[in-house]
ROBA-428669 format. One record per atom (N, C-alpha, C, CB): x, z, y; residue in one letter. Coordinates in steps of 0.05 Angstrom, whole numbers, padded with zeros to 5 digits, always signed. Glycine has a CB too. Example, Ala and Ser with C-alpha at 12.3 -4.5 7.8 and 13.67 -1.06 7.14 Angstrom:
BEGIN
+00264+00156-00114A
+00246+00156-00090A
+00264+00156-00066A
+00226+00181-00089A
+00257+00142-00045S
+00273+00143-00021S
+00258+00157+00001S
+00282+00114-00012S
This chain:
BEGIN
+00583-00184+00347X
+00559-00168+00346X
+00566-00139+00341X
+00539-00178+00325X
+00551-00121+00352X
+00556-00093+00349X
+00547-00084+00322X
+00541-00077+00371X
+00566-00073+00305X
+00558-00065+00278X
+00536-00044+00277X
+00583-00055+00264X
+00538-00025+00296X
+00517-00004+00296X
+00490-00015+00302X
+00525+00018+00316X
+00488-00034+00320X
+00463-00047+00327X
+00452-00062+00303X
+00466-00066+00351X
+00469-00076+00289X
+00460-00091+00265X
+00450-00072+00244X
+00483-00108+00254X
+00464-00050+00239X
+00455-00031+00219X
+00429-00018+00228X
+00477-00009+00215X
+00426-00013+00253X
+00401-00001+00264X
+00378-00020+00259X
+00404+00006+00294X
+00382-00046+00263X
+00361-00065+00258X
+00352-00065+00229X
+00370-00094+00266X
+00371-00064+00211X
+00365-00063+00182X
+00350-00038+00175X
+00390-00065+00166X
+00359-00015+00186X
+00345+00010+00180X
+00318+00012+00194X
+00362+00033+00190X
+00314-00001+00217X
+00288-00002+00229X
+00268-00017+00212X
+00290-00016+00257X
+00277-00038+00199X
+00260-00053+00180X
+00252-00035+00157X
+00273-00078+00171X
+00271-00019+00147X
+00266-00001+00125X
+00245+00020+00133X
+00292+00012+00116X
+00248+00031+00156X
+00229+00051+00165X
+00201+00038+00170X
+00238+00065+00191X
+00201+00014+00181X
+00176+00000+00187X
+00160-00005+00161X
+00182-00026+00201X
+00173-00014+00140X
+00158-00020+00116X
+00144+00004+00105X
+00177-00032+00094X
+00157+00027+00105X
+00144+00051+00095X
+00121+00060+00113X
+00164+00074+00091X
+00127+00061+00139X
+00107+00071+00158X
+00082+00053+00159X
+00119+00072+00185X
+00086+00027+00159X
+00063+00009+00160X
+00047+00009+00134X
+00072-00019+00167X
+00061+00009+00111X
+00048+00011+00086X
+00031+00037+00083X
+00068+00009+00062X
+00043+00059+00092X
+00029+00084+00091X
+00004+00084+00110X
+00048+00107+00099X
+00007+00071+00132X
-00016+00069+00150X
-00039+00054+00136X
-00008+00053+00176X
-00033+00033+00122X
-00053+00018+00107X
-00065+00035+00085X
-00042-00007+00095X
-00048+00051+00072X
-00058+00069+00051X
-00078+00090+00062X
-00035+00083+00037X
-00071+00100+00086X
-00089+00119+00098X
-00116+00107+00105X
-00076+00131+00124X
-00116+00083+00115X
-00141+00069+00121X
-00157+00063+00095X
-00136+00043+00136X
-00143+00054+00075X
-00156+00047+00050X
-00168+00071+00035X
-00137+00033+00031X
-00152+00093+00034X
-00163+00117+00021X
-00186+00129+00037X
-00140+00138+00018X
-00184+00127+00063X
-00206+00136+00080X
-00232+00121+00075X
-00198+00135+00109X
-00230+00095+00073X
-00253+00078+00068X
-00266+00085+00042X
-00246+00048+00070X
-00250+00087+00021X
-00260+00093-00006X
-00272+00121-00007X
-00239+00089-00027X
-00259+00140+00006X
-00268+00168+00006X
-00295+00171+00019X
-00247+00186+00019X
-00299+00156+00041X
-00325+00158+00055X
-00347+00150+00037X
-00325+00140+00080X
-00343+00129+00022X
-00364+00119+00004X
-00368+00139-00019X
-00357+00092-00007X
-00346+00149-00031X
-00348+00167-00053X
-00363+00193-00045X
-00320+00174-00064X
-00357+00203-00021X
-00371+00227-00012X
-00401+00221-00010X
-00359+00236+00015X
-00408+00198+00000X
-00437+00191+00002X
-00450+00190-00026X
-00440+00164+00016X
-00436+00179-00045X
-00447+00177-00072X
-00450+00205-00084X
-00428+00161-00091X
-00430+00222-00080X
-00432+00250-00090X
-00455+00265-00077X
-00405+00265-00085X
-00459+00260-00051X
-00481+00273-00037X
-00508+00265-00050X
-00481+00266-00007X
-00511+00239-00055X
-00535+00229-00067X
-00540+00241-00095X
-00535+00198-00070X
-00518+00243-00110X
-00520+00254-00137X
-00529+00284-00136X
-00493+00252-00152X
-00517+00299-00118X
-00525+00327-00115X
-00554+00329-00106X
-00507+00341-00095X
-00562+00312-00087X
-00589+00313-00077X
-00610+00306-00098X
-00592+00294-00053X
-00603+00288-00116X
-00621+00279-00137X
-00617+00294-00164X
-00618+00249-00141X
-00600+00314-00164X
-00593+00328-00188X
-00584+00310-00211X
-00617+00345-00198X
-00568+00290-00203X
-00556+00271-00223X
-00528+00281-00229X
-00556+00242-00212X
-00517+00272-00252X
-00488+00279-00257X
-00470+00267-00236X
-00480+00268-00286X
-00450+00282-00228X
-00432+00274-00206X
-00408+00260-00219X
-00423+00298-00189X
-00404+00234-00214X
-00382+00219-00226X
-00354+00225-00214X
-00387+00189-00225X
-00339+00242-00227X
-00312+00249-00218X
-00294+00224-00217X
-00300+00270-00235X
-00299+00204-00233X
-00282+00180-00235X
-00279+00166-00208X
-00293+00161-00255X
-00296+00172-00188X
-00294+00160-00162X
-00268+00166-00148X
-00318+00168-00145X
-00255+00188-00157X
-00229+00196-00146X
-00209+00173-00151X
-00219+00222-00159X
-00212+00158-00173X
-00195+00136-00179X
-00196+00115-00157X
-00202+00123-00206X
-00220+00109-00147X
-00223+00090-00126X
-00211+00100-00100X
-00253+00084-00122X
-00214+00126-00095X
-00202+00137-00070X
-00172+00135-00071X
-00211+00166-00067X
-00160+00142-00093X
-00131+00143-00095X
-00116+00116-00099X
-00123+00160-00117X
-00131+00096-00106X
-00118+00070-00112X
-00100+00059-00089X
-00139+00049-00118X
-00108+00061-00064X
-00092+00050-00042X
-00066+00065-00037X
-00107+00049-00017X
-00062+00088-00049X
-00037+00103-00045X
-00013+00089-00057X
-00040+00131-00057X
-00017+00072-00077X
+00005+00059-00090X
+00021+00041-00070X
-00004+00042-00113X
+00008+00031-00050X
+00022+00014-00030X
+00043+00031-00015X
+00002+00001-00011X
+00038+00056-00011X
+00058+00073+00002X
+00082+00075-00017X
+00046+00102+00008X
+00078+00077-00042X
+00100+00079-00061X
+00116+00052-00061X
+00090+00084-00090X
+00101+00030-00060X
+00115+00004-00059X
+00131+00002-00033X
+00095-00019-00061X
+00120+00012-00011X
+00134+00012+00014X
+00160+00029+00012X
+00117+00023+00036X
+00158+00052-00002X
+00182+00068-00005X
+00203+00054-00022X
+00174+00095-00018X
+00195+00040-00043X
+00214+00026-00060X
+00227+00004-00044X
+00199+00013-00084X
+00212-00011-00028X
+00224-00032-00011X
+00241-00020+00010X
+00202-00049+00001X
+00233+00003+00022X
+00250+00016+00042X
+00277+00023+00030X
+00236+00042+00052X
+00277+00035+00006X
+00303+00042-00007X
+00320+00017-00012X
+00297+00056-00034X
+00307-00005-00020X
+00322-00030-00024X
+00335-00040+00002X
+00304-00052-00036X
+00320-00038+00024X
+00330-00047+00050X
+00353-00029+00059X
+00308-00047+00071X
+00350-00003+00056X
+00372+00016+00064X
+00397+00011+00047X
+00363+00045+00060X
+00393+00007+00021X
+00416+00001+00004X
+00430-00025+00012X
+00407-00001-00026X
+00414-00046+00017X
+00426-00071+00025X
+00440-00069+00052X
+00404-00093+00027X
+00428-00055+00071X
+00441-00051+00097X
+00467-00036+00094X
+00422-00036+00116X
+00468-00015+00078X
+00492+00000+00074X
+00514-00016+00060X
+00486+00026+00058X
+00506-00031+00040X
+00525-00048+00026X
+00538-00069+00044X
+00512-00062+00001X
+00521-00081+00061X
+00531-00101+00080X
+00550-00088+00100X
+00508-00115+00094X
+00543-00065+00110X
+00560-00051+00129X
+00587-00044+00117X
+00546-00026+00140X
+00587-00034+00092X
+00611-00027+00078X
+00629-00051+00074X
+00605-00013+00051X
+00616-00074+00068X
+00631-00098+00063X
+00640-00112+00089X
+00615-00118+00046X
+00631-00102+00112X
+00638-00114+00137X
+00622-00140+00143X
+00667-00121+00137X
+00600-00143+00129X
+00583-00167+00134X
+00562-00159+00154X
+00571-00177+00107X
+00564-00169+00178X
+00545-00162+00199X
+00525-00184+00204X
+00560-00155+00225X
+00514-00194+00183X
+00494-00215+00185X
+00469-00207+00169X
+00505-00243+00176X
+00447-00218+00176X
+00423-00214+00161X
+00406-00190+00169X
+00429-00212+00133X
+00416-00174+00188X
+00401-00150+00195X
+00375-00156+00210X
+00418-00132+00213X
+00374-00176+00228X
+00348-00183+00240X
+00328-00192+00218X
+00351-00204+00261X
+00338-00206+00198X
+00320-00215+00177X
+00310-00191+00161X
+00334-00235+00158X
+00326-00171+00157X
+00318-00147+00143X
+00297-00132+00159X
+00342-00128+00138X
+00299-00131+00185X
+00279-00118+00202X
+00253-00134+00200X
+00288-00116+00231X
+00254-00160+00200X
+00231-00176+00198X
+00218-00173+00171X
+00237-00206+00203X
+00234-00172+00150X
+00223-00167+00123X
+00209-00141+00121X
+00246-00169+00102X
+00219-00120+00133X
+00206-00094+00133X
+00180-00095+00148X
+00224-00074+00146X
+00180-00108+00171X
+00155-00109+00187X
+00133-00125+00172X
+00160-00122+00214X
+00140-00149+00163X
+00121-00166+00150X
+00112-00155+00123X
+00132-00194+00147X
+00132-00144+00108X
+00125-00132+00082X
+00107-00108+00086X
+00151-00123+00068X
+00112-00092+00106X
+00095-00069+00111X
+00066-00077+00119X
+00106-00052+00133X
+00064-00098+00135X
+00038-00108+00143X
+00022-00119+00119X
+00041-00130+00164X
+00036-00134+00102X
+00022-00145+00078X
+00013-00122+00060X
+00041-00164+00063X
+00030-00102+00056X
+00023-00079+00039X
+00000-00064+00051X
+00047-00061+00034X
+00000-00060+00078X
-00021-00046+00091X
-00048-00061+00088X
-00014-00043+00121X
-00047-00087+00091X
-00071-00103+00088X
-00082-00101+00060X
-00066-00133+00095X
-00064-00101+00040X
-00072-00097+00012X
-00085-00070+00008X
-00048-00101-00007X
-00073-00049+00019X
-00084-00022+00016X
-00111-00020+00029X
-00065-00002+00028X
-00114-00031+00052X
-00140-00029+00066X
-00161-00044+00051X
-00138-00040+00095X
-00155-00069+00042X
-00174-00084+00026X
-00181-00070+00000X
-00163-00113+00020X
-00161-00058-00012X
-00166-00044-00037X
-00185-00020-00032X
-00139-00034-00049X
-00182-00006-00010X
-00200+00016-00003X
-00228+00006+00001X
-00190+00030+00021X
-00231-00017+00013X
-00258-00028+00018X
-00271-00036-00009X
-00257-00052+00037X
-00255-00048-00026X
-00266-00054-00053X
-00273-00029-00067X
-00245-00071-00069X
-00256-00008-00065X
-00261+00018-00078X
-00287+00030-00067X
-00238+00036-00074X
-00292+00027-00041X
-00316+00037-00029X
-00341+00024-00041X
-00316+00033+00002X
-00340-00002-00044X
-00362-00017-00056X
-00365-00010-00085X
-00358-00048-00053X
-00343-00006-00099X
-00343+00001-00127X
-00356+00029-00131X
-00315+00000-00139X
-00348+00048-00113X
-00359+00075-00115X
-00390+00074-00112X
-00347+00093-00094X
-00399+00059-00092X
-00427+00057-00087X
-00442+00045-00111X
-00433+00040-00062X
-00431+00023-00122X
-00443+00009-00145X
-00444+00027-00169X
-00429-00017-00151X
-00421+00040-00175X
-00420+00058-00199X
-00439+00081-00195X
-00391+00067-00203X
-00440+00092-00171X
-00458+00114-00166X
-00487+00107-00171X
-00455+00124-00138X
-00495+00083-00164X
-00523+00074-00168X
-00529+00067-00196X
-00529+00051-00150X
-00511+00053-00210X
-00517+00042-00236X
-00504+00058-00259X
-00508+00014-00237X
-00482+00071-00254X
-00467+00084-00276X
-00453+00064-00294X
-00486+00101-00292X
-00453+00039-00286X
-00441+00018-00303X
-00420+00002-00287X
-00463-00001-00314X
-00403-00012-00302X
-00385-00032-00290X
-00357-00021-00283X
-00397-00042-00266X
-00350+00002-00292X
-00324+00014-00284X
-00301-00005-00289X
-00320+00040-00299X
-00300-00017-00313X
-00278-00036-00319X
-00277-00059-00300X
-00281-00046-00348X
-00299-00070-00293X
-00300-00093-00274X
-00290-00084-00247X
-00328-00104-00271X
-00298-00060-00238X
-00290-00051-00211X
-00259-00045-00211X
-00305-00025-00204X
-00249-00034-00233X
-00220-00029-00234X
-00204-00055-00234X
-00213-00013-00259X
-00215-00076-00247X
-00202-00102-00247X
-00201-00113-00219X
-00216-00122-00266X
-00223-00111-00204X
-00223-00122-00176X
-00202-00107-00159X
-00251-00119-00164X
-00201-00081-00162X
-00182-00064-00147X
-00153-00072-00155X
-00186-00034-00152X
-00149-00077-00181X
-00122-00086-00190X
-00114-00113-00180X
-00122-00087-00220X
-00132-00131-00177X
-00125-00157-00167X
-00117-00155-00137X
-00149-00177-00169X
-00131-00139-00122X
-00123-00135-00094X
-00095-00122-00093X
-00144-00117-00079X
-00090-00103-00111X
-00064-00090-00111X
-00041-00110-00117X
-00064-00068-00133X
-00047-00131-00131X
-00026-00150-00139X
-00013-00162-00114X
-00039-00173-00155X
-00027-00164-00092X
-00015-00175-00068X
+00009-00158-00060X
-00036-00176-00045X
+00005-00132-00060X
+00027-00113-00052X
+00050-00115-00072X
+00017-00085-00050X
+00044-00118-00097X
+00065-00120-00117X
+00081-00146-00113X
+00054-00120-00145X
+00068-00168-00108X
+00082-00193-00102X
+00100-00190-00078X
+00061-00216-00097X
+00090-00178-00057X
+00106-00174-00033X
+00131-00158-00039X
+00090-00160-00010X
+00128-00136-00054X
+00150-00119-00061X
+00171-00135-00077X
+00141-00096-00078X
+00163-00149-00097X
+00181-00164-00115X
+00195-00187-00100X
+00166-00174-00140X
+00179-00202-00086X
+00190-00226-00073X
+00209-00219-00050X
+00168-00244-00063X
+00203-00199-00034X
+00221-00191-00013X
+00247-00179-00025X
+00208-00171+00006X
+00244-00163-00045X
+00268-00152-00058X
+00286-00174-00069X
+00261-00132-00080X
+00273-00195-00080X
+00289-00217-00091X
+00303-00233-00069X
+00271-00236-00107X
+00292-00232-00045X
+00304-00247-00023X
+00327-00232-00010X
+00283-00253-00002X
+00329-00206-00015X
+00351-00190-00002X
+00377-00199-00012X
+00347-00161-00006X
């Protein structure tokens, strides 16, 4: 097998995990931001206090991009160590891990943004339940954390 091709496959998986996770973060933050802007508009229109805490819901899906970066660094390190050791195996699996890991993180980020959108709407209407909404967002985030930890353990 061509060593450069194998290293390229491993690095492609590393790039994929970051890019796909960031794509999910963009979708998730966008979904939450749309809802928050609607809540703020209602508050301004009704002369109600504007809840700045909604920014928390908007920013929550960004963490999946960070997890993607951490996993990307782990894949690059593993690929480089294998190349240095002359071990030209496992690179297709690293590419697959990057693709699937990125997709799982993206799905988590998008779902988290949708939960954040619902949370923003609910908090804007009632002014109550912040702790419950943050717990729901945290549970959705756990999926991305599991993916990060379990794929790193498999490298």
